[in-house]
C-alpha positions as CSV (number, residue, x, y, z in Angstrom):
1,X,-2.0,-4.5,1.0
2,X,-0.9,-2.3,3.9
3,X,-4.3,-0.5,3.9
4,X,-6.1,-3.9,3.9
5,X,-4.0,-5.0,6.9
6,X,-4.6,-1.7,8.8
7,X,-8.3,-1.5,8.0
8,X,-9.6,-4.5,6.1
9,X,-13.2,-3.3,6.1
10,X,-12.6,0.4,5.3
11,X,-14.4,1.7,8.4
12,X,-11.6,2.1,11.0
13,X,-11.6,5.5,12.6
14,X,-9.1,7.2,14.9
15,X,-9.8,10.3,16.9
16,X,-7.5,13.3,16.8
17,X,-7.3,17.1,16.2
18,X,-8.5,18.1,12.8
19,X,-5.9,19.6,10.4
20,X,-8.5,22.3,9.6
21,X,-7.7,25.3,11.8
22,X,-11.4,26.1,12.3
23,X,-12.3,22.6,13.6
24,X,-11.7,20.8,16.8
25,X,-11.9,17.1,17.3
26,X,-12.1,14.8,14.3
27,X,-12.4,11.1,13.4
28,X,-9.8,10.1,10.8
29,X,-10.4,7.2,8.3
30,X,-7.3,5.0,8.7
31,X,-5.7,4.9,5.2
32,X,-2.1,4.3,6.0
33,X,-0.7,5.0,2.5
34,X,-2.8,8.0,1.4
35,X,-0.9,10.9,3.1
36,X,2.3,9.9,1.3
37,X,1.0,8.0,-1.7
38,X,2.9,9.8,-4.4
39,X,5.5,7.5,-6.1
40,X,8.3,9.9,-5.3
41,X,8.0,8.9,-1.6
42,X,7.8,5.1,-2.3
43,X,10.6,2.5,-2.1
44,X,11.2,-0.9,-3.8
45,X,10.8,-4.4,-2.4
46,X,12.2,-7.1,-4.6
47,X,12.0,-4.8,-7.5
48,X,8.4,-3.6,-7.0
49,X,7.6,0.0,-6.1
50,X,5.5,0.2,-2.9
51,X,4.0,3.3,-1.2
52,X,5.4,4.9,1.9
53,X,2.9,4.5,4.8
54,X,2.4,6.2,8.1
55,X,3.1,4.6,11.5
56,X,0.8,4.6,14.6
57,X,2.4,7.9,16.0
58,X,0.8,9.6,12.9
59,X,-2.2,10.5,15.1
60,X,-0.2,12.0,18.0
61,X,-1.6,15.2,19.4
62,X,1.7,17.1,19.0
63,X,4.9,16.9,17.0
64,X,7.7,15.2,19.0
65,X,11.3,15.7,17.7
66,X,12.9,12.5,16.6
67,X,9.6,10.7,16.2
68,X,9.2,8.7,13.0
69,X,5.7,9.3,11.6
70,X,6.1,7.3,8.3
71,X,8.1,4.3,7.3
72,X,10.2,6.2,4.9
73,X,10.6,9.2,7.2
74,X,9.0,11.6,4.7
75,X,6.1,12.6,7.0
76,X,7.6,14.8,9.7
77,X,4.6,15.8,11.8
78,X,1.3,14.1,12.9
79,X,-1.7,14.3,10.6
80,X,0.1,16.0,7.7
81,X,0.1,15.1,4.1
82,X,2.8,15.3,1.4
83,X,2.5,16.5,-2.2
84,X,0.4,14.0,-4.0
85,X,-1.3,12.7,-0.9
86,X,-4.6,13.2,1.0
87,X,-6.3,12.5,4.3
88,X,-10.0,12.1,5.2
89,X,-11.9,12.8,8.4
90,X,-15.2,13.5,9.9
91,X,-15.7,16.7,11.8
92,X,-17.3,15.4,15.0
93,X,-19.2,18.6,15.7
94,X,-21.1,18.6,12.4
95,X,-20.9,15.1,11.1
96,X,-19.5,16.4,7.8
97,X,-16.7,14.6,6.1
98,X,-13.6,16.5,4.9
99,X,-10.5,15.9,2.9
100,X,-7.2,17.7,2.8
101,X,-5.5,17.1,-0.6
102,X,-2.3,18.1,-2.2
103,X,-2.7,17.1,-5.8
104,X,-1.6,20.5,-7.3
105,X,-0.3,23.8,-6.2
106,X,2.2,24.8,-3.5
107,X,0.0,24.0,-0.5
108,X,-2.6,21.4,0.5
109,X,-6.3,22.4,0.2
110,X,-9.4,21.5,2.2
111,X,-12.5,20.1,0.7
112,X,-15.9,19.6,2.4
113,X,-17.4,16.3,1.3
114,X,-20.5,16.7,3.5
115,X,-22.5,13.7,4.8
116,X,-21.6,10.3,3.3
117,X,-24.2,8.1,1.8
118,X,-24.3,4.5,0.5
119,X,-24.4,1.1,1.9
120,X,-20.7,0.2,1.6
121,X,-17.8,1.1,3.8
122,X,-16.7,4.6,4.6
123,X,-13.7,4.2,2.3
124,X,-16.0,3.2,-0.6
125,X,-18.3,6.2,0.0
126,X,-15.4,8.7,0.1
127,X,-13.7,7.1,-3.0
128,X,-17.0,7.2,-4.9
129,X,-17.7,10.8,-4.0
130,X,-14.1,12.0,-4.8
131,X,-13.7,9.9,-7.9
132,X,-10.4,8.5,-6.5
133,X,-10.1,5.6,-8.9
134,X,-10.6,7.9,-11.9
135,X,-8.0,10.4,-10.5
136,X,-5.4,7.7,-10.0
137,X,-6.0,6.2,-13.5
138,X,-5.7,9.6,-15.2
139,X,-2.7,10.8,-13.3
140,X,-0.3,8.2,-14.7
141,X,3.1,7.6,-13.2
142,X,5.8,10.0,-14.3
143,X,8.4,10.4,-11.6
144,X,12.0,9.2,-11.9
145,X,11.6,6.8,-8.9
146,X,8.6,5.2,-10.6
147,X,10.3,4.8,-13.9
148,X,13.4,3.4,-12.2
149,X,11.2,0.9,-10.3
150,X,9.5,-0.1,-13.5
151,X,12.9,-0.9,-15.1
152,X,14.0,-2.8,-12.0
153,X,10.7,-4.7,-12.0
154,X,11.2,-5.7,-15.6
155,X,14.7,-7.0,-14.8
156,X,13.4,-8.9,-11.7
157,X,10.7,-10.4,-13.9
158,X,13.2,-11.7,-16.4
159,X,15.5,-13.2,-13.8
160,X,12.7,-14.7,-11.7
161,X,11.2,-16.1,-14.9
162,X,14.5,-17.7,-15.8
163,X,14.8,-19.2,-12.3
164,X,11.2,-20.5,-12.5
165,X,12.0,-22.2,-15.8
166,X,15.0,-23.9,-14.2
167,X,12.8,-25.1,-11.3
168,X,10.1,-26.4,-13.7
169,X,12.8,-28.4,-15.6
170,X,14.2,-29.8,-12.4
171,X,10.6,-30.8,-11.2
172,X,10.0,-32.6,-14.5
173,X,13.4,-34.4,-14.3
174,X,12.6,-35.6,-10.8
175,X,9.1,-36.7,-11.8
176,X,10.6,-38.8,-14.6
177,X,13.4,-40.1,-12.5
178,X,11.2,-41.8,-9.9
179,X,14.0,-42.9,-7.6
180,X,11.6,-45.3,-5.7
181,X,11.0,-47.3,-8.9
182,X,14.7,-47.6,-9.5
183,X,15.3,-48.8,-6.0
184,X,12.6,-51.4,-6.3
185,X,14.0,-52.7,-9.6
186,X,17.5,-53.0,-8.1
187,X,16.2,-55.0,-5.1
188,X,14.1,-57.3,-7.4
189,X,17.2,-58.1,-9.6
190,X,19.2,-58.9,-6.4
191,X,16.6,-61.4,-5.2
192,X,16.5,-63.3,-8.5
193,X,20.3,-63.7,-8.6
194,X,20.3,-65.6,-5.3
């Protein structure tokens, strides 16, 4: 949802310095949840696990002490990723697309994607080339925060389901009660008695 709000068409680009030390200026694809997408950095809202996301200062040219770069505070410097996350950009000098990913190992790695092709959005082209959907489906949730959130979500589902049943019963009672019909009958009986 957050990525749809920040970039509904999957084509929004923001300029900044490339994370790759051998590159200069870059154009980053705005994907607010990708740099910190691992479930261990998420939080719960009404029992549902949601991803941490970066804030507008994420693209700042330099790190400023005390600045919040992500909602959860996990990202501590501009244009950096956390374990389990990634970031995509175009090297403006060459037109090649790149990703920095941290899916395994002790450090993030760089991947040259080359020129993008396809008729869809930039996001679609990158996801198709990097097999993002397959990776996410195969990774499966395993962290303690995710499992805790799943348990909480099940509890929330039970309690909200019970509350929904109560509201449905109340709606049916009110539909059957028809207070306007009762008021009309009372007035009609009063007129006959006179």
